[in-house]
mmCIF file as Biopython writes it, N, C-alpha, C and O atoms, coordinates in Angstrom:
data_model
#
loop_
_atom_site.group_PDB
_atom_site.id
_atom_site.type_symbol
_atom_site.label_atom_id
_atom_site.label_alt_id
_atom_site.label_comp_id
_atom_site.label_asym_id
_atom_site.label_entity_id
_atom_site.label_seq_id
_atom_site.pdbx_PDB_ins_code
_atom_site.Cartn_x
_atom_site.Cartn_y
_atom_site.Cartn_z
_atom_site.occupancy
_atom_site.B_iso_or_equiv
_atom_site.auth_seq_id
_atom_site.auth_asym_id
_atom_site.pdbx_PDB_model_num
ATOM 1   N N  . UNK A ? 1  ? -16.573 75.370 -177.665 1.0 0.0 1  A 1 
ATOM 2   C CA . UNK A ? 1  ? -16.787 73.996 -177.448 1.0 0.0 1  A 1 
ATOM 3   C C  . UNK A ? 1  ? -18.045 73.755 -176.767 1.0 0.0 1  A 1 
ATOM 4   O O  . UNK A ? 1  ? -18.529 74.593 -176.006 1.0 0.0 1  A 1 
ATOM 5   N N  . UNK A ? 2  ? -18.613 72.592 -177.024 1.0 0.0 2  A 1 
ATOM 6   C CA . UNK A ? 2  ? -19.863 72.183 -176.396 1.0 0.0 2  A 1 
ATOM 7   C C  . UNK A ? 2  ? -19.794 71.901 -174.934 1.0 0.0 2  A 1 
ATOM 8   O O  . UNK A ? 2  ? -18.743 71.454 -174.475 1.0 0.0 2  A 1 
ATOM 9   N N  . UNK A ? 3  ? -20.858 72.130 -174.131 1.0 0.0 3  A 1 
ATOM 10  C CA . UNK A ? 3  ? -20.821 71.877 -172.710 1.0 0.0 3  A 1 
ATOM 11  C C  . UNK A ? 3  ? -20.460 70.513 -172.314 1.0 0.0 3  A 1 
ATOM 12  O O  . UNK A ? 3  ? -19.946 70.278 -171.220 1.0 0.0 3  A 1 
ATOM 13  N N  . UNK A ? 4  ? -20.746 69.519 -173.273 1.0 0.0 4  A 1 
ATOM 14  C CA . UNK A ? 4  ? -20.529 68.063 -173.018 1.0 0.0 4  A 1 
ATOM 15  C C  . UNK A ? 4  ? -19.010 67.853 -172.806 1.0 0.0 4  A 1 
ATOM 16  O O  . UNK A ? 4  ? -18.635 66.816 -172.258 1.0 0.0 4  A 1 
ATOM 17  N N  . UNK A ? 5  ? -18.155 68.747 -173.196 1.0 0.0 5  A 1 
ATOM 18  C CA . UNK A ? 5  ? -16.723 68.492 -173.110 1.0 0.0 5  A 1 
ATOM 19  C C  . UNK A ? 5  ? -16.229 69.135 -171.762 1.0 0.0 5  A 1 
ATOM 20  O O  . UNK A ? 5  ? -15.039 69.041 -171.462 1.0 0.0 5  A 1 
ATOM 21  N N  . UNK A ? 6  ? -17.066 69.747 -170.998 1.0 0.0 6  A 1 
ATOM 22  C CA . UNK A ? 6  ? -16.673 70.266 -169.664 1.0 0.0 6  A 1 
ATOM 23  C C  . UNK A ? 6  ? -16.544 69.136 -168.571 1.0 0.0 6  A 1 
ATOM 24  O O  . UNK A ? 6  ? -17.378 68.232 -168.544 1.0 0.0 6  A 1 
ATOM 25  N N  . UNK A ? 7  ? -15.607 69.177 -167.759 1.0 0.0 7  A 1 
ATOM 26  C CA . UNK A ? 7  ? -15.402 68.196 -166.664 1.0 0.0 7  A 1 
ATOM 27  C C  . UNK A ? 7  ? -16.284 68.548 -165.505 1.0 0.0 7  A 1 
ATOM 28  O O  . UNK A ? 7  ? -16.637 69.711 -165.310 1.0 0.0 7  A 1 
ATOM 29  N N  . UNK A ? 8  ? -16.667 67.480 -164.679 1.0 0.0 8  A 1 
ATOM 30  C CA . UNK A ? 8  ? -17.479 67.743 -163.500 1.0 0.0 8  A 1 
ATOM 31  C C  . UNK A ? 8  ? -16.664 68.627 -162.580 1.0 0.0 8  A 1 
ATOM 32  O O  . UNK A ? 8  ? -15.475 68.371 -162.386 1.0 0.0 8  A 1 
ATOM 33  N N  . UNK A ? 9  ? -17.267 69.667 -162.001 1.0 0.0 9  A 1 
ATOM 34  C CA . UNK A ? 9  ? -16.713 70.630 -160.990 1.0 0.0 9  A 1 
ATOM 35  C C  . UNK A ? 9  ? -16.218 71.845 -161.746 1.0 0.0 9  A 1 
ATOM 36  O O  . UNK A ? 9  ? -15.838 72.819 -161.096 1.0 0.0 9  A 1 
ATOM 37  N N  . UNK A ? 10 ? -16.193 71.866 -163.130 1.0 0.0 10 A 1 
ATOM 38  C CA . UNK A ? 10 ? -15.715 72.944 -163.830 1.0 0.0 10 A 1 
ATOM 39  C C  . UNK A ? 10 ? -16.886 73.982 -164.040 1.0 0.0 10 A 1 
ATOM 40  O O  . UNK A ? 10 ? -18.026 73.627 -164.341 1.0 0.0 10 A 1 
ATOM 41  N N  . UNK A ? 11 ? -16.523 75.232 -163.865 1.0 0.0 11 A 1 
ATOM 42  C CA . UNK A ? 11 ? -17.505 76.330 -164.051 1.0 0.0 11 A 1 
ATOM 43  C C  . UNK A ? 11 ? -17.106 77.041 -165.352 1.0 0.0 11 A 1 
ATOM 44  O O  . UNK A ? 11 ? -15.930 77.350 -165.544 1.0 0.0 11 A 1 
ATOM 45  N N  . UNK A ? 12 ? -18.083 77.309 -166.260 1.0 0.0 12 A 1 
ATOM 46  C CA . UNK A ? 12 ? -17.874 77.965 -167.474 1.0 0.0 12 A 1 
ATOM 47  C C  . UNK A ? 12 ? -18.896 79.037 -167.736 1.0 0.0 12 A 1 
ATOM 48  O O  . UNK A ? 12 ? -19.890 79.083 -167.010 1.0 0.0 12 A 1 
ATOM 49  N N  . UNK A ? 13 ? -18.739 79.892 -168.698 1.0 0.0 13 A 1 
ATOM 50  C CA . UNK A ? 13 ? -19.708 80.870 -169.239 1.0 0.0 13 A 1 
ATOM 51  C C  . UNK A ? 13 ? -20.386 80.397 -170.458 1.0 0.0 13 A 1 
ATOM 52  O O  . UNK A ? 13 ? -19.701 79.964 -171.384 1.0 0.0 13 A 1 
ATOM 53  N N  . UNK A ? 14 ? -21.589 80.436 -170.538 1.0 0.0 14 A 1 
ATOM 54  C CA . UNK A ? 14 ? -22.379 80.047 -171.760 1.0 0.0 14 A 1 
ATOM 55  C C  . UNK A ? 14 ? -22.156 81.212 -172.892 1.0 0.0 14 A 1 
ATOM 56  O O  . UNK A ? 14 ? -22.492 82.377 -172.680 1.0 0.0 14 A 1 
ATOM 57  N N  . UNK A ? 15 ? -21.611 80.817 -173.998 1.0 0.0 15 A 1 
ATOM 58  C CA . UNK A ? 15 ? -21.276 81.750 -175.074 1.0 0.0 15 A 1 
ATOM 59  C C  . UNK A ? 15 ? -22.525 81.956 -176.000 1.0 0.0 15 A 1 
ATOM 60  O O  . UNK A ? 15 ? -22.888 83.081 -176.342 1.0 0.0 15 A 1 
ATOM 61  N N  . UNK A ? 16 ? -23.192 80.749 -176.403 1.0 0.0 16 A 1 
ATOM 62  C CA . UNK A ? 16 ? -24.369 80.697 -177.136 1.0 0.0 16 A 1 
ATOM 63  C C  . UNK A ? 16 ? -25.020 79.458 -177.097 1.0 0.0 16 A 1 
ATOM 64  O O  . UNK A ? 16 ? -24.436 78.484 -176.623 1.0 0.0 16 A 1 
ATOM 65  N N  . UNK A ? 17 ? -26.308 79.364 -177.597 1.0 0.0 17 A 1 
ATOM 66  C CA . UNK A ? 17 ? -27.031 78.092 -177.528 1.0 0.0 17 A 1 
ATOM 67  C C  . UNK A ? 17 ? -27.531 77.986 -179.100 1.0 0.0 17 A 1 
ATOM 68  O O  . UNK A ? 17 ? -28.124 78.904 -179.666 1.0 0.0 17 A 1 
ATOM 69  N N  . UNK A ? 18 ? -27.229 76.836 -179.661 1.0 0.0 18 A 1 
ATOM 70  C CA . UNK A ? 18 ? -27.624 76.510 -181.044 1.0 0.0 18 A 1 
ATOM 71  C C  . UNK A ? 18 ? -28.859 75.639 -180.959 1.0 0.0 18 A 1 
ATOM 72  O O  . UNK A ? 18 ? -29.243 75.157 -179.893 1.0 0.0 18 A 1 
ATOM 73  N N  . UNK A ? 19 ? -29.473 75.452 -182.133 1.0 0.0 19 A 1 
ATOM 74  C CA . UNK A ? 19 ? -30.648 74.614 -182.200 1.0 0.0 19 A 1 
ATOM 75  C C  . UNK A ? 19 ? -31.910 75.311 -182.562 1.0 0.0 19 A 1 
ATOM 76  O O  . UNK A ? 19 ? -31.909 76.509 -182.845 1.0 0.0 19 A 1 
ATOM 77  N N  . UNK A ? 20 ? -32.996 74.577 -182.558 1.0 0.0 20 A 1 
ATOM 78  C CA . UNK A ? 20 ? -34.328 75.147 -182.888 1.0 0.0 20 A 1 
ATOM 79  C C  . UNK A ? 20 ? -34.821 76.234 -181.821 1.0 0.0 20 A 1 
ATOM 80  O O  . UNK A ? 20 ? -34.479 76.240 -180.639 1.0 0.0 20 A 1 
ATOM 81  N N  . UNK A ? 21 ? -35.625 77.094 -182.395 1.0 0.0 21 A 1 
ATOM 82  C CA . UNK A ? 21 ? -36.146 78.095 -181.360 1.0 0.0 21 A 1 
ATOM 83  C C  . UNK A ? 21 ? -36.781 77.502 -180.215 1.0 0.0 21 A 1 
ATOM 84  O O  . UNK A ? 21 ? -36.578 78.015 -179.115 1.0 0.0 21 A 1 
ATOM 85  N N  . UNK A ? 22 ? -37.596 76.392 -180.328 1.0 0.0 22 A 1 
ATOM 86  C CA . UNK A ? 22 ? -38.258 75.768 -179.209 1.0 0.0 22 A 1 
ATOM 87  C C  . UNK A ? 22 ? -37.257 75.322 -178.189 1.0 0.0 22 A 1 
ATOM 88  O O  . UNK A ? 22 ? -37.461 75.533 -176.994 1.0 0.0 22 A 1 
ATOM 89  N N  . UNK A ? 23 ? -36.154 74.696 -178.629 1.0 0.0 23 A 1 
ATOM 90  C CA . UNK A ? 23 ? -35.146 74.332 -177.720 1.0 0.0 23 A 1 
ATOM 91  C C  . UNK A ? 23 ? -34.453 75.300 -176.936 1.0 0.0 23 A 1 
ATOM 92  O O  . UNK A ? 23 ? -34.168 75.151 -175.748 1.0 0.0 23 A 1 
ATOM 93  N N  . UNK A ? 24 ? -34.148 76.450 -177.745 1.0 0.0 24 A 1 
ATOM 94  C CA . UNK A ? 24 ? -33.489 77.532 -177.121 1.0 0.0 24 A 1 
ATOM 95  C C  . UNK A ? 24 ? -34.447 78.278 -176.086 1.0 0.0 24 A 1 
ATOM 96  O O  . UNK A ? 24 ? -33.952 78.785 -175.080 1.0 0.0 24 A 1 
ATOM 97  N N  . UNK A ? 25 ? -35.674 78.338 -176.306 1.0 0.0 25 A 1 
ATOM 98  C CA . UNK A ? 25 ? -36.673 79.049 -175.491 1.0 0.0 25 A 1 
ATOM 99  C C  . UNK A ? 25 ? -36.779 78.079 -174.157 1.0 0.0 25 A 1 
ATOM 100 O O  . UNK A ? 25 ? -36.803 78.568 -173.028 1.0 0.0 25 A 1 
ATOM 101 N N  . UNK A ? 26 ? -36.837 76.754 -174.381 1.0 0.0 26 A 1 
ATOM 102 C CA . UNK A ? 26 ? -36.859 75.835 -173.207 1.0 0.0 26 A 1 
ATOM 103 C C  . UNK A ? 26 ? -35.646 76.074 -172.357 1.0 0.0 26 A 1 
ATOM 104 O O  . UNK A ? 26 ? -35.785 76.367 -171.169 1.0 0.0 26 A 1 
ATOM 105 N N  . UNK A ? 27 ? -34.507 75.967 -172.890 1.0 0.0 27 A 1 
ATOM 106 C CA . UNK A ? 27 ? -33.281 76.268 -172.101 1.0 0.0 27 A 1 
ATOM 107 C C  . UNK A ? 27 ? -33.246 77.694 -171.404 1.0 0.0 27 A 1 
ATOM 108 O O  . UNK A ? 27 ? -32.652 77.865 -170.340 1.0 0.0 27 A 1 
ATOM 109 N N  . UNK A ? 28 ? -33.845 78.594 -171.998 1.0 0.0 28 A 1 
ATOM 110 C CA . UNK A ? 28 ? -33.885 79.993 -171.475 1.0 0.0 28 A 1 
ATOM 111 C C  . UNK A ? 28 ? -34.789 79.903 -170.314 1.0 0.0 28 A 1 
ATOM 112 O O  . UNK A ? 28 ? -34.472 80.489 -169.279 1.0 0.0 28 A 1 
ATOM 113 N N  . UNK A ? 29 ? -35.835 79.256 -170.380 1.0 0.0 29 A 1 
ATOM 114 C CA . UNK A ? 29 ? -36.712 79.134 -169.162 1.0 0.0 29 A 1 
ATOM 115 C C  . UNK A ? 29 ? -36.084 78.414 -168.045 1.0 0.0 29 A 1 
ATOM 116 O O  . UNK A ? 29 ? -36.453 78.688 -166.903 1.0 0.0 29 A 1 
ATOM 117 N N  . UNK A ? 30 ? -35.126 77.472 -168.254 1.0 0.0 30 A 1 
ATOM 118 C CA . UNK A ? 30 ? -34.476 76.874 -167.224 1.0 0.0 30 A 1 
ATOM 119 C C  . UNK A ? 30 ? -33.216 77.777 -166.628 1.0 0.0 30 A 1 
ATOM 120 O O  . UNK A ? 30 ? -32.532 77.399 -165.678 1.0 0.0 30 A 1 
ATOM 121 N N  . UNK A ? 31 ? -33.046 78.840 -167.228 1.0 0.0 31 A 1 
ATOM 122 C CA . UNK A ? 31 ? -31.996 79.748 -166.850 1.0 0.0 31 A 1 
ATOM 123 C C  . UNK A ? 31 ? -30.697 79.717 -167.583 1.0 0.0 31 A 1 
ATOM 124 O O  . UNK A ? 31 ? -29.727 80.387 -167.227 1.0 0.0 31 A 1 
ATOM 125 N N  . UNK A ? 32 ? -30.704 78.870 -168.681 1.0 0.0 32 A 1 
ATOM 126 C CA . UNK A ? 32 ? -29.482 78.828 -169.477 1.0 0.0 32 A 1 
ATOM 127 C C  . UNK A ? 32 ? -29.566 79.683 -170.571 1.0 0.0 32 A 1 
ATOM 128 O O  . UNK A ? 32 ? -30.185 79.442 -171.608 1.0 0.0 32 A 1 
ATOM 129 N N  . UNK A ? 33 ? -28.862 80.794 -170.289 1.0 0.0 33 A 1 
ATOM 130 C CA . UNK A ? 33 ? -28.890 81.897 -171.309 1.0 0.0 33 A 1 
ATOM 131 C C  . UNK A ? 33 ? -27.409 82.415 -171.641 1.0 0.0 33 A 1 
ATOM 132 O O  . UNK A ? 33 ? -26.543 82.277 -170.777 1.0 0.0 33 A 1 
ATOM 133 N N  . UNK A ? 34 ? -27.125 82.956 -172.766 1.0 0.0 34 A 1 
ATOM 134 C CA . UNK A ? 34 ? -25.757 83.509 -172.991 1.0 0.0 34 A 1 
ATOM 135 C C  . UNK A ? 34 ? -25.290 84.380 -171.942 1.0 0.0 34 A 1 
ATOM 136 O O  . UNK A ? 34 ? -26.082 85.201 -171.481 1.0 0.0 34 A 1 
ATOM 137 N N  . UNK A ? 35 ? -24.100 84.312 -171.498 1.0 0.0 35 A 1 
ATOM 138 C CA . UNK A ? 35 ? -23.411 85.094 -170.486 1.0 0.0 35 A 1 
ATOM 139 C C  . UNK A ? 35 ? -23.621 84.509 -169.052 1.0 0.0 35 A 1 
ATOM 140 O O  . UNK A ? 35 ? -22.989 84.991 -168.111 1.0 0.0 35 A 1 
ATOM 141 N N  . UNK A ? 36 ? -24.487 83.491 -168.872 1.0 0.0 36 A 1 
ATOM 142 C CA . UNK A ? 36 ? -24.797 82.862 -167.579 1.0 0.0 36 A 1 
ATOM 143 C C  . UNK A ? 36 ? -23.598 81.926 -167.239 1.0 0.0 36 A 1 
ATOM 144 O O  . UNK A ? 36 ? -22.965 81.352 -168.125 1.0 0.0 36 A 1 
ATOM 145 N N  . UNK A ? 37 ? -23.326 81.804 -165.950 1.0 0.0 37 A 1 
ATOM 146 C CA . UNK A ? 37 ? -22.242 80.853 -165.493 1.0 0.0 37 A 1 
ATOM 147 C C  . UNK A ? 37 ? -22.912 79.511 -165.219 1.0 0.0 37 A 1 
ATOM 148 O O  . UNK A ? 37 ? -23.990 79.492 -164.625 1.0 0.0 37 A 1 
ATOM 149 N N  . UNK A ? 38 ? -22.324 78.396 -165.622 1.0 0.0 38 A 1 
ATOM 150 C CA . UNK A ? 38 ? -22.918 77.163 -165.468 1.0 0.0 38 A 1 
ATOM 151 C C  . UNK A ? 38 ? -21.736 76.122 -164.998 1.0 0.0 38 A 1 
ATOM 152 O O  . UNK A ? 38 ? -20.645 76.058 -165.564 1.0 0.0 38 A 1 
ATOM 153 N N  . UNK A ? 39 ? -22.096 75.369 -163.948 1.0 0.0 39 A 1 
ATOM 154 C CA . UNK A ? 39 ? -21.135 74.438 -163.381 1.0 0.0 39 A 1 
ATOM 155 C C  . UNK A ? 39 ? -21.715 73.008 -163.654 1.0 0.0 39 A 1 
ATOM 156 O O  . UNK A ? 39 ? -22.900 72.737 -163.457 1.0 0.0 39 A 1 
ATOM 157 N N  . UNK A ? 40 ? -20.827 72.150 -164.104 1.0 0.0 40 A 1 
ATOM 158 C CA . UNK A ? 40 ? -21.223 70.682 -164.332 1.0 0.0 40 A 1 
ATOM 159 C C  . UNK A ? 40 ? -20.974 70.052 -163.071 1.0 0.0 40 A 1 
ATOM 160 O O  . UNK A ? 40 ? -19.831 70.002 -162.617 1.0 0.0 40 A 1 
ATOM 161 N N  . UNK A ? 41 ? -22.086 69.505 -162.398 1.0 0.0 41 A 1 
ATOM 162 C CA . UNK A ? 41 ? -22.081 68.819 -161.116 1.0 0.0 41 A 1 
ATOM 163 C C  . UNK A ? 41 ? -21.698 67.388 -161.364 1.0 0.0 41 A 1 
ATOM 164 O O  . UNK A ? 41 ? -20.825 66.881 -160.659 1.0 0.0 41 A 1 
ATOM 165 N N  . UNK A ? 42 ? -22.294 66.695 -162.323 1.0 0.0 42 A 1 
ATOM 166 C CA . UNK A ? 42 ? -21.951 65.336 -162.570 1.0 0.0 42 A 1 
ATOM 167 C C  . UNK A ? 42 ? -22.555 64.942 -163.846 1.0 0.0 42 A 1 
ATOM 168 O O  . UNK A ? 42 ? -23.390 65.673 -164.379 1.0 0.0 42 A 1 
ATOM 169 N N  . UNK A ? 43 ? -22.168 63.781 -164.395 1.0 0.0 43 A 1 
ATOM 170 C CA . UNK A ? 43 ? -22.608 63.209 -165.502 1.0 0.0 43 A 1 
ATOM 171 C C  . UNK A ? 43 ? -23.068 61.752 -165.266 1.0 0.0 43 A 1 
ATOM 172 O O  . UNK A ? 43 ? -22.240 60.927 -164.878 1.0 0.0 43 A 1 
ATOM 173 N N  . UNK A ? 44 ? -24.275 61.425 -165.471 1.0 0.0 44 A 1 
ATOM 174 C CA . UNK A ? 44 ? -24.842 60.126 -165.122 1.0 0.0 44 A 1 
ATOM 175 C C  . UNK A ? 44 ? -25.652 59.509 -166.241 1.0 0.0 44 A 1 
ATOM 176 O O  . UNK A ? 44 ? -26.643 60.131 -166.624 1.0 0.0 44 A 1 
ATOM 177 N N  . UNK A ? 45 ? -25.346 58.367 -166.802 1.0 0.0 45 A 1 
ATOM 178 C CA . UNK A ? 45 ? -26.075 57.616 -167.704 1.0 0.0 45 A 1 
ATOM 179 C C  . UNK A ? 45 ? -26.544 58.622 -168.886 1.0 0.0 45 A 1 
ATOM 180 O O  . UNK A ? 45 ? -27.741 58.681 -169.166 1.0 0.0 45 A 1 
ATOM 181 N N  . UNK A ? 46 ? -25.670 59.348 -169.520 1.0 0.0 46 A 1 
ATOM 182 C CA . UNK A ? 46 ? -26.029 60.097 -170.676 1.0 0.0 46 A 1 
ATOM 183 C C  . UNK A ? 46 ? -26.709 61.433 -170.373 1.0 0.0 46 A 1 
ATOM 184 O O  . UNK A ? 46 ? -27.160 62.136 -171.277 1.0 0.0 46 A 1 
ATOM 185 N N  . UNK A ? 47 ? -26.775 61.776 -169.050 1.0 0.0 47 A 1 
ATOM 186 C CA . UNK A ? 47 ? -27.379 62.964 -168.574 1.0 0.0 47 A 1 
ATOM 187 C C  . UNK A ? 47 ? -26.359 63.819 -167.915 1.0 0.0 47 A 1 
ATOM 188 O O  . UNK A ? 47 ? -25.343 63.318 -167.432 1.0 0.0 47 A 1 
ATOM 189 N N  . UNK A ? 48 ? -26.594 65.060 -167.881 1.0 0.0 48 A 1 
ATOM 190 C CA . UNK A ? 48 ? -25.656 65.978 -167.132 1.0 0.0 48 A 1 
ATOM 191 C C  . UNK A ? 48 ? -26.506 66.779 -166.076 1.0 0.0 48 A 1 
ATOM 192 O O  . UNK A ? 48 ? -27.570 67.316 -166.384 1.0 0.0 48 A 1 
ATOM 193 N N  . UNK A ? 49 ? -26.006 66.821 -164.904 1.0 0.0 49 A 1 
ATOM 194 C CA . UNK A ? 49 ? -26.521 67.661 -163.847 1.0 0.0 49 A 1 
ATOM 195 C C  . UNK A ? 49 ? -25.666 68.929 -163.712 1.0 0.0 49 A 1 
ATOM 196 O O  . UNK A ? 49 ? -24.446 68.921 -163.549 1.0 0.0 49 A 1 
ATOM 197 N N  . UNK A ? 50 ? -26.483 70.079 -163.803 1.0 0.0 50 A 1 
ATOM 198 C CA . UNK A ? 50 ? -25.769 71.334 -164.001 1.0 0.0 50 A 1 
ATOM 199 C C  . UNK A ? 50 ? -26.289 72.285 -162.779 1.0 0.0 50 A 1 
ATOM 200 O O  . UNK A ? 50 ? -27.422 72.164 -162.315 1.0 0.0 50 A 1 
ATOM 201 N N  . UNK A ? 51 ? -25.372 73.213 -162.321 1.0 0.0 51 A 1 
ATOM 202 C CA . UNK A ? 51 ? -25.774 74.111 -161.333 1.0 0.0 51 A 1 
ATOM 203 C C  . UNK A ? 51 ? -25.735 75.477 -162.018 1.0 0.0 51 A 1 
ATOM 204 O O  . UNK A ? 51 ? -24.699 75.963 -162.473 1.0 0.0 51 A 1 
ATOM 205 N N  . UNK A ? 52 ? -27.050 76.118 -162.064 1.0 0.0 52 A 1 
ATOM 206 C CA . UNK A ? 52 ? -27.207 77.323 -162.807 1.0 0.0 52 A 1 
ATOM 207 C C  . UNK A ? 52 ? -28.091 78.250 -161.881 1.0 0.0 52 A 1 
ATOM 208 O O  . UNK A ? 52 ? -29.197 77.903 -161.467 1.0 0.0 52 A 1 
ATOM 209 N N  . UNK A ? 53 ? -27.523 79.411 -161.609 1.0 0.0 53 A 1 
ATOM 210 C CA . UNK A ? 53 ? -28.300 80.377 -160.719 1.0 0.0 53 A 1 
ATOM 211 C C  . UNK A ? 53 ? -28.645 79.727 -159.481 1.0 0.0 53 A 1 
ATOM 212 O O  . UNK A ? 53 ? -29.805 79.818 -159.080 1.0 0.0 53 A 1 
ATOM 213 N N  . UNK A ? 54 ? -27.744 79.050 -158.793 1.0 0.0 54 A 1 
ATOM 214 C CA . UNK A ? 54 ? -28.021 78.370 -157.536 1.0 0.0 54 A 1 
ATOM 215 C C  . UNK A ? 54 ? -29.125 77.242 -157.561 1.0 0.0 54 A 1 
ATOM 216 O O  . UNK A ? 54 ? -29.755 76.930 -156.550 1.0 0.0 54 A 1 
ATOM 217 N N  . UNK A ? 55 ? -29.306 76.667 -158.773 1.0 0.0 55 A 1 
ATOM 218 C CA . UNK A ? 55 ? -30.359 75.651 -158.942 1.0 0.0 55 A 1 
ATOM 219 C C  . UNK A ? 55 ? -29.710 74.592 -159.688 1.0 0.0 55 A 1 
ATOM 220 O O  . UNK A ? 55 ? -28.940 74.832 -160.618 1.0 0.0 55 A 1 
ATOM 221 N N  . UNK A ? 56 ? -30.056 73.230 -159.232 1.0 0.0 56 A 1 
ATOM 222 C CA . UNK A ? 56 ? -29.575 72.222 -160.076 1.0 0.0 56 A 1 
ATOM 223 C C  . UNK A ? 56 ? -30.664 71.665 -161.037 1.0 0.0 56 A 1 
ATOM 224 O O  . UNK A ? 56 ? -31.826 71.476 -160.680 1.0 0.0 56 A 1 
ATOM 225 N N  . UNK A ? 57 ? -30.175 71.411 -162.324 1.0 0.0 57 A 1 
ATOM 226 C CA . UNK A ? 57 ? -31.027 70.983 -163.401 1.0 0.0 57 A 1 
ATOM 227 C C  . UNK A ? 57 ? -30.327 69.802 -164.128 1.0 0.0 57 A 1 
ATOM 228 O O  . UNK A ? 57 ? -29.102 69.689 -164.175 1.0 0.0 57 A 1 
ATOM 229 N N  . UNK A ? 58 ? -31.160 68.976 -164.662 1.0 0.0 58 A 1 
ATOM 230 C CA . UNK A ? 58 ? -30.681 67.798 -165.380 1.0 0.0 58 A 1 
ATOM 231 C C  . UNK A ? 58 ? -31.114 67.874 -166.807 1.0 0.0 58 A 1 
ATOM 232 O O  . UNK A ? 58 ? -32.290 68.102 -167.089 1.0 0.0 58 A 1 
ATOM 233 N N  . UNK A ? 59 ? -30.196 67.690 -167.711 1.0 0.0 59 A 1 
ATOM 234 C CA . UNK A ? 59 ? -30.395 67.756 -169.177 1.0 0.0 59 A 1 
ATOM 235 C C  . UNK A ? 59 ? -29.699 66.540 -169.841 1.0 0.0 59 A 1 
ATOM 236 O O  . UNK A ? 59 ? -28.692 66.008 -169.374 1.0 0.0 59 A 1 
ATOM 237 N N  . UNK A ? 60 ? -30.277 66.182 -170.882 1.0 0.0 60 A 1 
ATOM 238 C CA . UNK A ? 60 ? -29.695 65.090 -171.721 1.0 0.0 60 A 1 
ATOM 239 C C  . UNK A ? 60 ? -28.386 65.665 -172.411 1.0 0.0 60 A 1 
ATOM 240 O O  . UNK A ? 60 ? -28.271 66.858 -172.691 1.0 0.0 60 A 1 
ATOM 241 N N  . UNK A ? 61 ? -27.452 64.755 -172.649 1.0 0.0 61 A 1 
ATOM 242 C CA . UNK A ? 61 ? -26.169 65.114 -173.281 1.0 0.0 61 A 1 
ATOM 243 C C  . UNK A ? 61 ? -26.435 65.635 -174.682 1.0 0.0 61 A 1 
ATOM 244 O O  . UNK A ? 61 ? -25.655 66.473 -175.136 1.0 0.0 61 A 1 
ATOM 245 N N  . UNK A ? 62 ? -27.512 65.196 -175.444 1.0 0.0 62 A 1 
ATOM 246 C CA . UNK A ? 62 ? -27.768 65.738 -176.699 1.0 0.0 62 A 1 
ATOM 247 C C  . UNK A ? 62 ? -28.175 67.150 -176.668 1.0 0.0 62 A 1 
ATOM 248 O O  . UNK A ? 62 ? -27.897 67.929 -177.580 1.0 0.0 62 A 1 
ATOM 249 N N  . UNK A ? 63 ? -28.891 67.504 -175.524 1.0 0.0 63 A 1 
ATOM 250 C CA . UNK A ? 63 ? -29.268 68.954 -175.402 1.0 0.0 63 A 1 
ATOM 251 C C  . UNK A ? 63 ? -28.019 69.704 -175.025 1.0 0.0 63 A 1 
ATOM 252 O O  . UNK A ? 63 ? -27.728 70.719 -175.658 1.0 0.0 63 A 1 
ATOM 253 N N  . UNK A ? 64 ? -27.227 69.260 -173.997 1.0 0.0 64 A 1 
ATOM 254 C CA . UNK A ? 64 ? -25.966 69.781 -173.622 1.0 0.0 64 A 1 
ATOM 255 C C  . UNK A ? 64 ? -25.074 70.199 -174.794 1.0 0.0 64 A 1 
ATOM 256 O O  . UNK A ? 64 ? -24.426 71.246 -174.797 1.0 0.0 64 A 1 
ATOM 257 N N  . UNK A ? 65 ? -25.088 69.265 -175.836 1.0 0.0 65 A 1 
ATOM 258 C CA . UNK A ? 65 ? -24.210 69.515 -176.958 1.0 0.0 65 A 1 
ATOM 259 C C  . UNK A ? 65 ? -24.595 70.798 -177.753 1.0 0.0 65 A 1 
ATOM 260 O O  . UNK A ? 65 ? -23.805 71.257 -178.578 1.0 0.0 65 A 1 
ATOM 261 N N  . UNK A ? 66 ? -25.736 71.349 -177.524 1.0 0.0 66 A 1 
ATOM 262 C CA . UNK A ? 66 ? -26.202 72.550 -178.152 1.0 0.0 66 A 1 
ATOM 263 C C  . UNK A ? 66 ? -25.760 73.755 -177.484 1.0 0.0 66 A 1 
ATOM 264 O O  . UNK A ? 66 ? -25.835 74.845 -178.052 1.0 0.0 66 A 1 
ATOM 265 N N  . UNK A ? 67 ? -25.261 73.614 -176.202 1.0 0.0 67 A 1 
ATOM 266 C CA . UNK A ? 67 ? -24.830 74.730 -175.474 1.0 0.0 67 A 1 
ATOM 267 C C  . UNK A ? 67 ? -23.348 74.884 -175.565 1.0 0.0 67 A 1 
ATOM 268 O O  . UNK A ? 67 ? -22.568 74.027 -175.151 1.0 0.0 67 A 1 
ATOM 269 N N  . UNK A ? 68 ? -22.970 76.064 -176.151 1.0 0.0 68 A 1 
ATOM 270 C CA . UNK A ? 68 ? -21.605 76.322 -176.348 1.0 0.0 68 A 1 
ATOM 271 C C  . UNK A ? 68 ? -20.971 77.117 -175.274 1.0 0.0 68 A 1 
ATOM 272 O O  . UNK A ? 68 ? -21.577 78.090 -174.826 1.0 0.0 68 A 1 
ATOM 273 N N  . UNK A ? 69 ? -19.737 76.770 -174.794 1.0 0.0 69 A 1 
ATOM 274 C CA . UNK A ? 69 ? -19.151 77.506 -173.596 1.0 0.0 69 A 1 
ATOM 275 C C  . UNK A ? 69 ? -17.752 78.085 -174.139 1.0 0.0 69 A 1 
ATOM 276 O O  . UNK A ? 69 ? -17.025 78.742 -173.394 1.0 0.0 69 A 1 
#
């Protein structure tokens, strides 16, 4: 299921990331890789705040829909 379906406060493991190579590379640079634990902190105005490797990052829901958990 896509990360957009996760509830705030929920921690999940990333299974895979779909999309173009450029997008996958960008997410990898942010620390979002297969096998990594990710926690949804909140959802605000079409964006998601995530906790990954003890860092908070914000991504658009369209990008989050490419992250499968």
